[in-house]
All heavy atoms as an XYZ file, in Angstrom:
643
protein
N      10.808      1.891     17.934
C      10.677      2.709     16.741
C      11.247      1.945     15.543
O      12.292      1.322     15.631
C      11.427      4.022     16.922
C      11.319      4.917     15.722
S      11.987      6.551     15.983
C      13.707      6.252     15.650
N      10.532      2.006     14.435
C      10.992      1.349     13.220
C      11.980      2.221     12.467
O      11.858      3.443     12.461
C       9.819      1.083     12.275
C       8.908     -0.017     12.688
C       7.841     -0.253     11.630
O       7.379      0.677     10.988
N       7.464     -1.494     11.458
N      12.911      1.554     11.807
C      13.793      2.283     10.895
C      13.021      2.524      9.598
O      11.949      1.954      9.379
C      15.049      1.463     10.603
O      14.712      0.320      9.820
N      13.562      3.346      8.761
C      12.921      3.597      7.461
C      12.831      2.313      6.649
O      11.816      2.045      6.004
C      13.692      4.662      6.693
C      13.497      6.023      7.290
C      14.146      7.091      6.436
N      13.829      8.384      7.017
C      14.694      9.330      7.244
N      15.954      9.149      6.930
N      14.326     10.470      7.776
N      13.886      1.507      6.698
C      13.895      0.246      5.954
C      12.818     -0.697      6.486
O      12.095     -1.322      5.715
C      15.267     -0.415      6.016
C      15.384     -1.763      5.300
C      15.029     -1.635      3.819
C      16.770     -2.339      5.479
N      12.706     -0.784      7.807
C      11.674     -1.641      8.394
C      10.273     -1.161      8.006
O       9.392     -1.970      7.712
C      11.815     -1.686      9.910
C      13.029     -2.469     10.372
C      13.335     -2.270     11.838
O      13.015     -1.203     12.398
O      13.922     -3.203     12.427
N      10.072      0.149      7.986
C       8.782      0.702      7.550
C       8.500      0.334      6.103
O       7.380     -0.043      5.750
C       8.780      2.226      7.689
O       8.898      2.613      9.027
N       9.518      0.441      5.271
C       9.349      0.108      3.862
C       9.048     -1.376      3.680
O       8.156     -1.745      2.913
C      10.605      0.496      3.077
C      10.542      0.298      1.563
C       9.440      1.152      0.949
C      11.893      0.641      0.949
N       9.751     -2.229      4.410
C       9.509     -3.673      4.305
C       8.113     -4.041      4.784
O       7.441     -4.877      4.175
C      10.570     -4.443      5.093
C      11.980     -4.398      4.518
C      12.954     -5.094      5.463
C      12.019     -5.023      3.139
N       7.654     -3.425      5.851
C       6.297     -3.685      6.324
C       5.263     -3.253      5.281
O       4.295     -3.957      5.018
C       6.032     -2.954      7.637
C       4.631     -3.196      8.160
C       4.329     -2.433      9.439
O       5.237     -2.212     10.241
O       3.156     -2.079      9.625
N       5.494     -2.085      4.700
C       4.571     -1.602      3.676
C       4.554     -2.543      2.474
O       3.490     -2.841      1.919
C       4.964     -0.184      3.249
N       5.725     -3.043      2.064
C       5.786     -3.999      0.954
C       5.010     -5.274      1.276
O       4.280     -5.794      0.434
C       7.237     -4.377      0.622
C       7.856     -3.531     -0.445
C       8.957     -2.743     -0.158
C       7.359     -3.526     -1.739
C       9.552     -1.958     -1.140
C       7.936     -2.754     -2.728
C       9.027     -1.968     -2.423
N       5.156     -5.785      2.495
C       4.436     -6.998      2.879
C       2.931     -6.766      2.858
O       2.162     -7.591      2.347
C       4.888     -7.454      4.267
N       2.514     -5.643      3.380
C       1.102     -5.300      3.414
C       0.538     -5.127      2.007
O      -0.496     -5.702      1.659
C       0.917     -4.018      4.237
C      -0.532     -3.625      4.379
O      -1.432     -4.447      4.283
N      -0.761     -2.358      4.618
N       1.220     -4.359      1.202
C       0.747     -4.076     -0.145
C       0.863     -5.309     -1.038
O      -0.006     -5.584     -1.865
C       1.524     -2.887     -0.764
C       1.352     -1.642      0.096
C       1.078     -2.619     -2.182
C      -0.068     -1.206      0.334
N       1.922     -6.077     -0.853
C       2.107     -7.284     -1.665
C       0.963     -8.273     -1.526
O       0.495     -8.835     -2.516
N       0.502     -8.472     -0.301
C      -0.628     -9.380     -0.120
C      -1.886     -8.802     -0.740
O      -2.728     -9.542     -1.258
C      -0.866     -9.683      1.375
O      -1.059     -8.469      2.079
C       0.281    -10.466      1.978
N      -1.994     -7.489     -0.718
C      -3.140     -6.834     -1.350
C      -3.155     -6.987     -2.858
O      -4.228     -6.966     -3.481
N      -1.975     -7.153     -3.461
C      -1.915     -7.312     -4.922
C      -2.670     -8.552     -5.378
O      -3.411     -8.508     -6.370
C      -0.462     -7.377     -5.400
C       0.268     -6.071     -5.331
S       1.959     -6.188     -5.967
C       1.618     -6.195     -7.721
N      -2.481     -9.636     -4.682
C      -3.156    -10.877     -5.051
C      -4.669    -10.725     -4.913
O      -5.424    -11.131     -5.803
C      -2.653    -12.038     -4.195
C      -3.261    -13.403     -4.502
C      -3.025    -13.800     -5.951
C      -2.682    -14.449     -3.564
N      -5.093    -10.122     -3.824
C      -6.525     -9.894     -3.614
C      -7.074     -8.971     -4.708
O      -8.133     -9.240     -5.289
C      -6.787     -9.306     -2.209
C      -8.242     -8.894     -2.046
C      -6.380    -10.304     -1.136
N      -6.365     -7.896     -5.003
C      -6.812     -6.944     -6.020
C      -6.915     -7.585     -7.396
O      -7.865     -7.333     -8.139
C      -5.862     -5.749     -6.096
O      -5.919     -5.014     -4.908
N      -5.935     -8.404     -7.745
C      -5.967     -9.071     -9.045
C      -7.182     -9.984     -9.143
O      -7.930     -9.934    -10.121
C      -4.687     -9.877     -9.278
C      -4.715    -10.634    -10.572
C      -4.409     -9.996    -11.761
C      -5.083    -11.966    -10.600
C      -4.462    -10.681    -12.969
C      -5.135    -12.665    -11.795
C      -4.822    -12.023    -12.991
N      -7.390    -10.779     -8.103
C      -8.509    -11.717     -8.104
C      -9.842    -10.975     -8.171
O     -10.710    -11.313     -8.986
C      -8.454    -12.611     -6.845
O      -7.191    -13.280     -6.826
C      -9.564    -13.626     -6.840
N      -9.985     -9.947     -7.340
C     -11.222     -9.170     -7.361
C     -11.428     -8.462     -8.695
O     -12.553     -8.363     -9.186
C     -11.230     -8.142     -6.231
C     -11.556     -8.675     -4.853
C     -11.408     -7.575     -3.804
C     -12.950     -9.264     -4.810
N     -10.342     -7.963     -9.270
C     -10.449     -7.285    -10.564
C     -10.997     -8.188    -11.639
O     -11.839     -7.775    -12.454
N     -10.566     -9.435    -11.647
C     -11.044    -10.371    -12.667
C     -12.524    -10.701    -12.464
O     -13.216    -11.065    -13.404
C     -10.199    -11.651    -12.656
C      -8.755    -11.433    -13.071
S      -8.521    -10.557    -14.647
C      -9.134    -11.756    -15.810
N     -13.000    -10.540    -11.256
C     -14.417    -10.805    -10.964
C     -15.267     -9.543    -11.119
O     -16.328     -9.569    -11.745
C     -14.564    -11.370     -9.528
C     -13.865    -12.725     -9.424
C     -16.022    -11.471     -9.119
C     -13.683    -13.233     -8.001
N     -14.804     -8.431    -10.548
C     -15.616     -7.220    -10.455
C     -15.684     -6.420    -11.754
O     -16.753     -5.916    -12.109
C     -15.118     -6.333     -9.285
C     -15.818     -4.987     -9.267
C     -15.311     -7.064     -7.967
N     -14.570     -6.273    -12.456
C     -14.593     -5.458    -13.679
C     -15.672     -5.905    -14.665
O     -16.401     -5.058    -15.191
C     -13.222     -5.431    -14.359
C     -12.169     -4.630    -13.616
C     -10.861     -5.076    -13.547
C     -12.471     -3.430    -12.983
C      -9.889     -4.353    -12.869
C     -11.512     -2.710    -12.309
C     -10.221     -3.172    -12.250
O      -9.260     -2.447    -11.581
N     -15.819     -7.186    -14.936
C     -16.891     -7.600    -15.850
C     -18.299     -7.248    -15.341
O     -19.198     -6.993    -16.149
C     -16.711     -9.117    -15.955
C     -15.265     -9.336    -15.673
C     -14.927     -8.301    -14.622
N     -18.506     -7.208    -14.027
C     -19.816     -6.823    -13.493
C     -20.196     -5.407    -13.910
O     -21.366     -5.080    -14.011
C     -19.827     -6.889    -11.975
C     -19.788     -8.261    -11.374
C     -19.919     -9.451    -12.033
C     -19.610     -8.582    -10.006
N     -19.823    -10.494    -11.153
C     -19.636     -9.992     -9.884
C     -19.424     -7.824     -8.854
C     -19.489    -10.643     -8.672
C     -19.271     -8.482     -7.654
C     -19.309     -9.868     -7.560
N     -19.184     -4.558    -14.127
C     -19.420     -3.174    -14.514
C     -19.201     -2.933    -16.006
O     -19.105     -1.801    -16.457
C     -18.528     -2.240    -13.685
C     -18.940     -2.165    -12.245
C     -18.390     -3.022    -11.311
C     -19.901     -1.254    -11.834
C     -18.774     -2.973     -9.980
C     -20.301     -1.197    -10.502
C     -19.735     -2.062     -9.571
N     -19.112     -4.013    -16.756
C     -18.991     -3.902    -18.200
C     -17.590     -3.695    -18.720
O     -17.410     -3.385    -19.896
N     -16.580     -3.856    -17.886
C     -15.190     -3.716    -18.317
C     -14.596     -5.100    -18.497
O     -14.393     -5.828    -17.532
C     -14.364     -2.935    -17.294
C     -14.877     -1.549    -17.029
C     -15.539     -1.262    -15.845
C     -14.697     -0.540    -17.959
C     -16.013      0.009    -15.586
C     -15.175      0.733    -17.716
C     -15.840      1.017    -16.528
N     -14.332     -5.453    -19.715
C     -13.719     -6.751    -19.990
C     -12.222     -6.552    -20.137
O     -11.745     -6.061    -21.157
C     -14.326     -7.370    -21.252
C     -15.795     -7.680    -21.057
O     -16.169     -8.236    -20.029
N     -16.625     -7.307    -22.016
N     -11.499     -6.892    -19.088
C     -10.050     -6.721    -19.091
C      -9.376     -8.088    -19.181
O      -9.883     -9.077    -18.673
C      -9.549     -5.977    -17.835
C     -10.107     -4.569    -17.769
C      -9.883     -6.737    -16.575
N      -8.236     -8.097    -19.840
C      -7.448     -9.324    -19.909
C      -6.643     -9.452    -18.610
O      -6.440     -8.455    -17.899
C      -6.474     -9.284    -21.100
O      -5.497     -8.255    -20.862
C      -7.197     -9.034    -22.422
N      -6.165    -10.643    -18.311
C      -5.309    -10.777    -17.125
C      -4.096     -9.837    -17.167
O      -3.709     -9.276    -16.137
C      -4.892    -12.245    -17.145
C      -6.041    -12.939    -17.815
C      -6.490    -11.957    -18.878
N      -3.519     -9.643    -18.338
C      -2.359     -8.739    -18.456
C      -2.752     -7.301    -18.149
O      -2.031     -6.590    -17.434
C      -1.747     -8.832    -19.875
O      -1.359    -10.181    -20.110
C      -0.541     -7.918    -20.011
N      -3.893     -6.860    -18.664
C      -4.362     -5.508    -18.364
C      -4.629     -5.364    -16.864
O      -4.286     -4.340    -16.265
C      -5.640     -5.192    -19.144
C      -5.418     -5.026    -20.622
C      -6.726     -4.950    -21.387
O      -7.694     -5.631    -21.058
N      -6.750     -4.116    -22.423
N      -5.210     -6.396    -16.278
C      -5.507     -6.361    -14.851
C      -4.227     -6.280    -14.035
O      -4.166     -5.558    -13.035
C      -6.341     -7.581    -14.454
C      -6.925     -7.463    -13.062
O      -6.998     -6.395    -12.483
N      -7.330     -8.588    -12.516
N      -3.192     -6.998    -14.455
C      -1.907     -6.922    -13.748
C      -1.398     -5.486    -13.749
O      -0.947     -4.978    -12.716
C      -0.860     -7.877    -14.370
C       0.544     -7.537    -13.897
C      -1.199     -9.321    -14.045
N      -1.458     -4.816    -14.892
C      -0.965     -3.431    -14.962
C      -1.802     -2.495    -14.114
O      -1.273     -1.566    -13.484
C      -0.878     -2.956    -16.414
C       0.353     -3.486    -17.061
C       0.431     -4.452    -18.018
C       1.696     -3.127    -16.756
N       1.733     -4.708    -18.329
C       2.542     -3.909    -17.569
C       2.272     -2.229    -15.866
C       3.931     -3.802    -17.516
C       3.659     -2.127    -15.815
C       4.460     -2.913    -16.641
N      -3.118     -2.692    -14.092
C      -3.983     -1.878    -13.238
C      -3.581     -2.073    -11.781
O      -3.429     -1.103    -11.021
C      -5.463     -2.238    -13.464
C      -5.904     -1.789    -14.860
C      -6.347     -1.609    -12.385
C      -7.245     -2.366    -15.297
N      -3.380     -3.324    -11.385
C      -2.985     -3.637    -10.009
C      -1.627     -3.021     -9.690
O      -1.429     -2.451     -8.610
C      -2.978     -5.160     -9.773
C      -2.311     -5.513     -8.458
C      -4.392     -5.727     -9.818
N      -0.679     -3.104    -10.608
C       0.663     -2.542    -10.382
C       0.588     -1.030    -10.170
O       1.234     -0.491     -9.261
C       1.618     -2.896    -11.544
C       2.884     -2.054    -11.505
C       1.951     -4.378    -11.509
N      -0.200     -0.343    -10.970
C      -0.324      1.112    -10.838
C      -0.910      1.479     -9.482
O      -0.350      2.305     -8.751
C      -1.169      1.697    -11.992
C      -0.406      1.580    -13.301
C      -1.550      3.156    -11.702
C      -1.256      1.811    -14.544
N      -2.028      0.856     -9.126
C      -2.646      1.173     -7.842
C      -1.782      0.732     -6.669
O      -1.741      1.398     -5.639
C      -4.047      0.552     -7.747
C      -5.092      1.351     -8.474
C      -5.536      0.956     -9.723
C      -5.619      2.495     -7.909
C      -6.492      1.687    -10.399
C      -6.583      3.243     -8.580
C      -7.022      2.842     -9.830
N      -1.080     -0.366     -6.823
C      -0.207     -0.852     -5.754
C       0.948      0.105     -5.522
O       1.322      0.381     -4.372
C       0.322     -2.258     -6.090
O      -0.789     -3.153     -6.166
C       1.288     -2.756     -5.036
N       1.533      0.620     -6.579
C       2.639      1.565     -6.456
C       2.205      2.809     -5.692
O       2.896      3.268     -4.774
C       3.181      1.946     -7.846
O       3.605      0.754     -8.512
C       4.324      2.935     -7.748
N       1.050      3.339     -6.043
C       0.531      4.520     -5.353
C       0.246      4.185     -3.885
O       0.577      4.958     -2.978
C      -0.731      5.057     -6.057
C      -1.412      6.140     -5.235
C      -0.381      5.567     -7.439
N      -0.337      3.031     -3.641
C      -0.660      2.617     -2.275
C       0.590      2.416     -1.431
O       0.625      2.792     -0.252
C      -1.495      1.331     -2.308
O      -1.892      0.958     -1.024
N       1.615      1.833     -2.007
C       2.871      1.621     -1.293
C       3.480      2.961     -0.877
O       3.873      3.139      0.284
C       3.859      0.838     -2.157
C       5.247      0.638     -1.563
C       5.164     -0.177     -0.282
C       6.156     -0.028     -2.561
N       3.531      3.886     -1.791
C       4.079      5.211     -1.486
C       3.252      5.893     -0.401
O       3.801      6.455      0.551
C       4.130      6.063     -2.754
C       4.690      7.463     -2.602
C       6.126      7.422     -2.097
C       4.607      8.202     -3.924
N       1.939      5.825     -0.524
C       1.052      6.438      0.459
C       1.267      5.833      1.850
O       1.411      6.551      2.838
C      -0.404      6.250      0.027
C      -1.419      6.788      0.996
C      -2.841      6.447      0.553
N      -3.026      5.060      0.165
C      -3.220      4.051      1.021
N      -3.242      4.276      2.311
N      -3.389      2.823      0.572
N       1.309      4.507      1.929
C       1.512      3.837      3.219
C       2.847      4.213      3.845
O       2.929      4.483      5.049
C       1.465      2.319      3.050
O       0.191      1.893      2.717
N       3.894      4.229      3.051
C       5.225      4.555      3.548
C       5.272      5.988      4.083
O       5.776      6.242      5.180
C       6.259      4.359      2.441
C       7.652      4.762      2.850
C       8.405      3.976      3.709
C       8.214      5.946      2.384
C       9.681      4.359      4.101
C       9.484      6.334      2.765
C      10.214      5.534      3.621
O      11.466      5.918      4.004
N       4.727      6.915      3.322
C       4.775      8.317      3.740
C       3.957      8.560      5.005
O       4.397      9.286      5.902
C       4.302      9.226      2.606
C       5.238      9.280      1.398
C       4.604     10.094      0.274
C       6.603      9.827      1.774
N       2.777      7.966      5.101
C       1.986      8.107      6.317
C       2.714      7.515      7.518
O       2.731      8.095      8.597
C       0.614      7.441      6.184
C      -0.412      8.334      5.570
C      -1.055      8.141      4.390
C      -0.936      9.561      6.102
N      -1.929      9.176      4.153
C      -1.871     10.067      5.194
C      -0.676     10.284      7.266
C      -2.579     11.247      5.406
C      -1.378     11.474      7.480
C      -2.313     11.942      6.555
N       3.315      6.356      7.363
C       4.021      5.719      8.480
C       5.166      6.605      8.941
O       5.400      6.777     10.134
C       4.552      4.346      8.089
C       5.379      3.745      9.227
C       5.502      2.265      9.169
N       4.243      1.577      9.168
C       3.606      1.160     10.269
N       4.115      1.408     11.446
N       2.487      0.507     10.181
N       5.931      7.142      7.999
C       7.056      8.000      8.378
C       6.550      9.261      9.087
O       7.151      9.723     10.041
C       7.901      8.376      7.150
C       8.572      7.190      6.447
C       9.304      6.238      7.370
N      10.247      6.917      8.237
C      10.701      6.432      9.383
N      10.321      5.259      9.816
N      11.552      7.124     10.112
N       5.438      9.839      8.600
C       4.888     11.041      9.214
C       4.461     10.759     10.651
O       4.806     11.506     11.562
C       3.709     11.575      8.401
C       3.187     12.878      8.939
C       3.679     14.123      8.687
C       2.089     13.050      9.850
N       2.945     15.065      9.375
C       1.957     14.431     10.100
C       1.206     12.175     10.461
C       0.975     14.956     10.927
C       0.236     12.701     11.293
C       0.128     14.067     11.523
N       3.699      9.673     10.865
C       3.261      9.333     12.214
C       4.442      8.996     13.119
O       4.447      9.358     14.297
C       2.256      8.173     12.194
C       0.851      8.624     11.912
C       0.295      8.458     10.656
C       0.085      9.221     12.900
C      -0.993      8.874     10.390
C      -1.209      9.644     12.652
C      -1.750      9.475     11.389
N       5.427      8.313     12.583
C       6.609      7.984     13.375
C       7.343      9.256     13.795
O       7.779      9.389     14.934
C       7.527      7.056     12.573
C       8.556      6.388     13.458
O       8.249      5.933     14.542
N       9.786      6.342     12.976
N       7.458     10.206     12.883
C       8.120     11.477     13.192
C       7.343     12.236     14.270
O       7.932     12.828     15.174
C       8.260     12.331     11.929
C       9.046     13.610     12.152
C       9.337     14.370     10.874
N       8.125     14.705     10.150
C       7.811     14.255      8.920
N       8.645     13.458      8.276
N       6.695     14.599      8.333
N       6.005     12.204     14.209
C       5.186     12.871     15.223
C       5.409     12.242     16.594
O       5.505     12.939     17.594
C       3.698     12.803     14.852
C       3.341     13.503     13.565
C       3.830     14.933     13.510
O       3.589     15.725     14.422
N       4.546     15.272     12.454
N       5.495     10.915     16.646
C       5.733     10.223     17.908
C       7.092     10.602     18.490
O       7.208     10.892     19.686
C       5.649      8.713     17.713
C       5.938      7.860     18.946
C       4.910      8.137     20.041
C       5.950      6.394     18.570
N       8.104     10.631     17.645
C       9.448     10.995     18.110
C       9.440     12.417     18.668
O      10.032     12.687     19.717
C      10.486     10.845     16.971
C      11.807     11.494     17.338
C      10.669      9.382     16.623
N       8.761     13.317     18.009
C       8.689     14.706     18.497
C       7.989     14.785     19.848
O       8.426     15.488     20.740
C       7.946     15.587     17.491
C       8.750     15.906     16.269
C       7.960     16.791     15.331
N       8.724     17.036     14.122
C       8.217     17.578     13.032
N       6.945     17.926     13.000
N       8.965     17.772     11.984
N       6.896     14.046     19.990
C       6.154     14.067     21.259
C       6.987     13.485     22.386
O       7.015     14.021     23.495
C       4.830     13.318     21.113
C       3.834     14.122     20.312
C       2.540     13.418     20.034
N       2.022     12.662     21.153
C       1.212     11.622     21.023
N       0.837     11.229     19.831
N       0.757     10.983     22.082
N       7.664     12.381     22.124
C       8.485     11.743     23.153
C       9.650     12.661     23.531
O       9.972     12.807     24.705
C       8.987     10.365     22.674
C      10.056      9.827     23.609
C       7.824      9.384     22.560
N      10.265     13.306     22.539
C      11.402     14.179     22.844
C      10.971     15.401     23.661
O      11.771     15.965     24.392
C      12.106     14.604     21.557
O      11.293     15.496     20.817
N       9.713     15.782     23.575
C       9.200     16.893     24.371
C       8.583     16.409     25.697
O       8.097     17.212     26.466
C       8.141     17.668     23.587
C       8.716     18.510     22.469
C       7.655     19.344     21.823
N       6.889     18.451     20.923
C       5.793     18.772     20.280
N       5.264     19.967     20.453
N       5.199     17.935     19.485
N       8.590     15.087     25.885
C       8.058     14.530     27.129
C       6.545     14.501     27.188
O       5.963     14.458     28.256
N       5.890     14.496     26.033
C       4.425     14.559     25.982
C       3.790     13.210     25.676
O       2.613     13.151     25.392
C       3.965     15.573     24.927
C       4.415     16.995     25.126
C       3.975     17.846     23.957
C       3.837     17.547     26.428
N       4.517     12.192     25.678
C       4.025     10.874     25.282
C       2.691     10.644     25.877
O       1.666     10.399     25.586
C       4.979      9.794     25.734
C       4.605      8.464     25.135
C       5.793      7.608     25.181
N       5.681      6.686     24.096
C       5.547      5.378     24.237
N       5.540      4.848     25.414
N       5.459      4.613     23.214
């Protein structure tokens, strides 16, 4: 079982690598749809979505971990 800190660190590693991909894709994809964004604007877009994604990943992991602990404590594994 992961600790909360370990869950948070895993989520940061996962989301952090996604930031680079998102930034690169944003610079390519946004112009295809007529949005001309500067690199600075793209960084802020990535930061906003990354923050939401990090929180979402962390909360889901904690929820699933809590469900597993409950099942194991009831002997239902």
